[in-house]
N, C-alpha and C positions, 0 to 999 in steps of 0.2 A: 202474519200479513197485514202490512195497514188498507185498510178497503177507502179508506177516506178520499182520497186526491186520487192514487194513480188507477183508478179501476177504468179500466175502458169504457166509455161513452156506448158503444154500441153494443156493449153487454146488457146496460140499464135500459136502454131503449127496450132492445129485444125482448128482452126479460120482464119488461114493463114496472121497473122500480127497485128498489132496494126490497120491499116486501116480497116480492115474487122471486129474486136473487136467493135471499135466504129458504123460500119455499123449496128451490128447484136443488140447492149446493147444501142446502141445511144438513138434510139427511147425511151425507157424504161426511161434512164434518163431524156429526155426532159418532159416526163410524169411528171414522181415525181416532177420534178421542176414546173411545171405548177398546178399538186394539191397541192404542197407546199403553191404555191400563191394563190391560190384560198383560201386555209384553213386560209391563212392570214389575207386576205379580208374579210370575212364571221365573223373573231375574232373581226378584228376592227368595222366592221358593227356591230356586237353586242354590245362592248364598247360604240361606239359612238351613239347608238340611244338609251341605257337608262343610258348615262350621261346627256341625256340634259336636261337644267333646265326646269322650270316650264314658265320663258320668252322666251325661245328658242321655246319653245312646241307651246307656244300664237301666236309668229312668225309665225310659219311654217303656224298655222292655217289662220292666217289672209294675208298669202303672195299669191302674185297671178305666182309666180314660178313654173313650173312642178313640179320639186324637192322636192320643200318645201310641196307643196300639198301632194307629193306622200307619204314622212314623216308622215304629220300630219295622212293622211289614214291608214298606215301601224299601227301608234301608238293607233289608236281606240281599237285596241284588242292588249294587248302589251303581254299577255302570249301564244298568239299562235305564235307572233310573234317569242318572244324568245324560243318556244319551235321548231319551224322550220328552225332558225338558229342552236341552237344545235343540232338538227338531221343532218344538213346539214354538218357543219364542222365535226362531228363526224365522218360521211360516208367517205369525204374527208381524214382525218386521216388514218381511216381501209384502205380505196383503197391504200395509202402511204403504207402502213406496209405489204398487202399481196402482192402490187409488188416488194417491199425490200425481203419479204422472200422468192420470187421465185426466183429474182437475187441469192440471198446466196446461195439458195437449189443447184443451178445449177452452179456456184464456187466450192461448197461442191465436188460434185460428179465429177469436171472434174482435182482434185487435190487430190491426198494424202497426203498433207501434208499444208492442208487448214485450221485446228485447230483452228486458229485465226482470221479466218473471222467471224462467228458469232457474238463474243463478239463485235469485233470493230464494224459492222453493226450496230449492237444493238446501241450501245452507239451514234454512230453518227445520225442515225434515229432517237432516243429519243431526243437528242440536238436541232435537226434540227427542229423537230415538235413543241418541247416545246419554243424553244426560236423565231424562225422566222415563226412558225402558231401559239402561244399563245402571248407570252409577248411582242415582240417587237410591234406587230400590237396594242394589247389593250392599250399598255403605249402609244404611238401616237394618236391614236384613243381618249382616255380620256381629250386629251392636246388639241386635234383641231374635237371636238367630232360635230359641226354642219356641218364645211367643209368636213369631212369625212362620216358624214352621207348622205349629201347631194350628192355625188360621188360613194356609194354604195345604193342608196337607191331601183336602178334598180336590184342589185344581190340581195338583199333582199325581194323585191317583188317576184322575181322569185324559188328563196326558199319558201316564203310562198304559192306560187303556186303549186308547186312542191309537197311539203310536206305536205301540209294541212290537209289531211284524217288523216293521222298518227300525225300529230300534233295535232288537236281537240281532239282525242284517250287520248293522254299522259293530256291535259290540263282537261278534264273530270276527268280521274283519281285523278289527283292531286288536285283537285276542292275538291274531294269526301274525298281525304286523311285531307286538311285542314279541313273542317267541322268537319270530326270525331274529328281530335286534339284541334281544336277552343271549339267546346264544354265540352269535357273532361278537357281542361287546364280553361276556364270560371268559370266551377263551383268549381273548387279546390281554383283558385283564390280568390275568393268572401269568402269560408269559409275560409281560411289558412290568406288571409289578415286581415281579423275582428280580429284572432287571434293572428297576426303579432302584430297588432296596441297596444293591452293587453302586450303583454312579451317582445316589444323591445321600449316601450314608459314611461320605469322606471321613468326617469328625466323629461318626458313632464308635460306640465301642463294640467290642466283638458280641457281646451278650445283646446288645440292643439290635444291633446286626440279625441275630438270630430268632427273637423276639418278631422282629417284624415278619421273616423267611414263614416264622410260624404261623403267624397273621394270615400272609398268603396264600399258604398252602391248606389250611385247616381245612376250609370247605372242600376240599379233594379227597379228603382221608378217608378210610371208611373205618368200621370194627377191626375187620380182619389184618388192618394195617398198624393197630396198635393196642391189638390185644395182647394178653400175656397168654402162651401157649398152653395148651393142655397139659404136657408133661411138665409146669411149671406151676399149676394150679397145687394150692394147699387146701386140701378140702378132707371133710372127715365122712365115714359111715353111721348110719343111723342108728346102727345096734350094738356102738361102743357102750359100755360102761361109763359112769359119770366120771371115776375116776382117770379112765384111760380117756376121756374126752380132756377132761382139764389139764392130763401129761401134752396132749398135743396140741392144746392152745394156747400153751406154757411156751413149748417148743416152738411153734408156727410164729407167734408174735403179732398175727393181725387181729384186728378187732373187727372184723368179718369174717365169717368163713363158710362156705356153701356146704350143705350137707347131702350125701348123694345115696341110693339104694342099691346094693350091689354091684355098679360099676357106676363112673363119672357120667355115661350118658343119661343117666336118672338123677337129676339133681331133686331133691324133695323140698329144697327150701334154703333160706340162709338164717344163719345163728348169728346174731348180733352177741357179742361177748358181753356191753354193759345190760344186756339182759340176765346174765348168769349170776353177775356181781350178787343180786339177794338170796344168791343160791348156794354159794361157794362152800358152805358147809356140811351141806346134803350128804348123804351117803349114797352107796350105787343104786338104791331102789326108786331114787329120785328120775321121775320120767324129764328130761332134760327135751325131749323130740316136742314137748308139747309148746316149746319156747318159738320154734323157727319161725320165719316172715317169708313170704311168698318169694320168690324168687323170680326176677327179670330176664325175661328170655330176648334175646334178639338176632335178627340175621346177619351174617357175617358181612355181609354188603350196605348195611345200614352206614348211612351219612355221619361222620363223626358229629356235627353242628346240629343235624338232627337228635341225636345221642343226648349230646347237652341239655337242649330242651325237655328230655323227658327226664333226666334225669331232675333237673328243678323243677319239672309238674308233677311228677310222682315223689319228690324229695326220698330218693333212693342216691346209693354211693356205688353201687356196682350193677353190672349186669352180666348174665348169662350167654355166650355168643354160640349160636347151634348152625350146623350147618342144613342144606334142602330135607335130608333123612332126620333130623331133629337130634343128632348126635351133637355132644358138646366138642366144640373146638379150640373155645378158648374164654377169655375172663377179660371185661375191661370195668375200671376204676374211673371214679371221677379224676382221681389223681394222676390216672394215666391220659385222660383227655388234657387237664391243665398242662402236662408236662410238654407235651405238643407245642405250644406256644412258647412257655418260660423255662423249658429246659428241665434237667433231672432237679427234682424235689428231694430232698434228704432230710428230716427228722433227725432226734435225739438218738434213734434207736436204729437206725441206719447208717452203713457202713461210710468211712469217712470218704475210702475212696471206690468209685462206682464197682460193682463186680460184674464181670462178664466180658473186660475188654483190659487192655495195657497198651500203653503208645511205648511204641520202641525210638522213633523221632519224629521231626514235624510232620513227615508224609507216609509214616507206617505204624499202624495200628495192628496188634494180635487180637483178634475177637473169639470168642465161644462159639460155636457153629448152632447156640438155639439164640443167638443175639438177632431180634427183630431188626427187619430192615429198614425201617424208618429210624432207629436208634443208629445203627450203622452211617446211613447218611447222615445224620445230625453231627456225629463223632468225626466224621471226614470230614463236616463242614462242605457237604455237595446238597444240592436239590433232592429233596423226596423223593421225584419221580425219577431219578438218575436211571436207575436199573428196572423203571416200569415196565420197557419191550418186551426183558428177556426172562422177568423173575414171574413170569405166569401165575399160580395162584397161590405160589410160596410166600411164606411173612416171614420166614426166617434167612439166615444169612447159608446155612445148612441146605436150605430146600434150593436158594437163589443156583448156588452152586451144584445142586444135582442138574438144575437145567442148562448149566453152560456146560457140563460135563456130559451130560445124558447116560450118566451112572453113575454107582457111589465110587467116587474118587479114592485112592490110598493115600498114608502117608507121603508125601514128596512130591503128588502131582500139581503142577501148575496152569495154569489158566489165565486168560488175559481177554477185559472188556476194556474196550473204549481208554482212557486212561489208567485202568486198574488193573494192578495185576495180582491175583488170586493164590497164596499157596498152601496147602493143605499141612499143617503141623501134625494132627492126630485124629485117625480115624480108626472104625472097626466095622465089625461087618453089618452094623444098624444103622449107625448115623456118623456126621462129622462132629467132631470133638475142638478143634480147635484151629483158626484159620491166620495164614498173615495176608493183611490186605495192603497192598501200597500205591499210593497215590504218586502216578509217573508224571513228573514235570513234563510239561509241553514238546522243549527241547528234547528228550529222550527218544519220543516217537521216530519211528527209522521211515 
């Protein structure tokens, strides 16, 4: 504000001139400048801390400098740090506004012609706070984030210590809001994205639609839904002679084989065939058990997307699925997970026609009873959760029929569920071997 012309004469006369004015209002001006400087530093600290790259953070964690260690410690709880800095900055801005409001009131009371003071002071204060308390510090801090973070780390630590209780309350409230929004949004996204694939994929090929559906449903799948059942696991006992082991390996054709003791519930490890290559000329005295690698065990309710991350971190391609009692339920490989998105993957050793089903017509398919329900849904071109309400804990088509019949069906038995008719073609006293599944047209429903 220009004090040379419009300053009310009553103020100067009452205070004894310019020197007396600065004696009275000078401390307020100095306090406002101090608070504005602190607000700028806090804004710069916020921008600097939260614009650090992962490499900068890793450097701070491994550095021996006190400032770098302080930065690493503060970033261990980023939400609490952010809340503390925001509270600190807002309190400083509020203090500036309160002091400026008080001074404006004093000027207004001392002059009868001071109607212009309020809008001018409001404009000047707003520009000062926004420009020097927010924009300039944050722009500079974003361009020099690490150096600014080091210089303001002590100030940030002070703010965190002073406003910790209030920051914890705000963080807890925001976490509850996030959980509610995330839960609601996630449910909607899965349902609506599946419909969006059908609506927007008019020009897409069947393969492209299948990939999109696989991506949408990927995070909903568990290890139990994609695993290879216990009966289909190709494993070897740990007491085999080396020649017997080589015979079984040549028969199975797999590059990784689980090794168990006495029963499949006691998996001792996994044998990588590449580890055997230097020893293929050994005799039966060779202790091949020394080549075993540790097995990776997972619960059957583990999410597939989490399992994929575990595979990447551990650099393994196979996991043994166990139940709540530690018994072996099945086996999951990296290929099984990838096939949930891209569909069946065949290499030069696989049969050209997938084993386990044959298509009779466009809407009728004959499946083996051990076929996983997820594969059945993919082949029938329906959503992976179609039978979720009736399948219970079963993961195979045979298990689904046991749930639908509430008994072990006989050949010729037939049942329906929604748009599907299941006709048992072959079964014995222990299992269902072959089932014809027909997807009925909507017009055929009574």
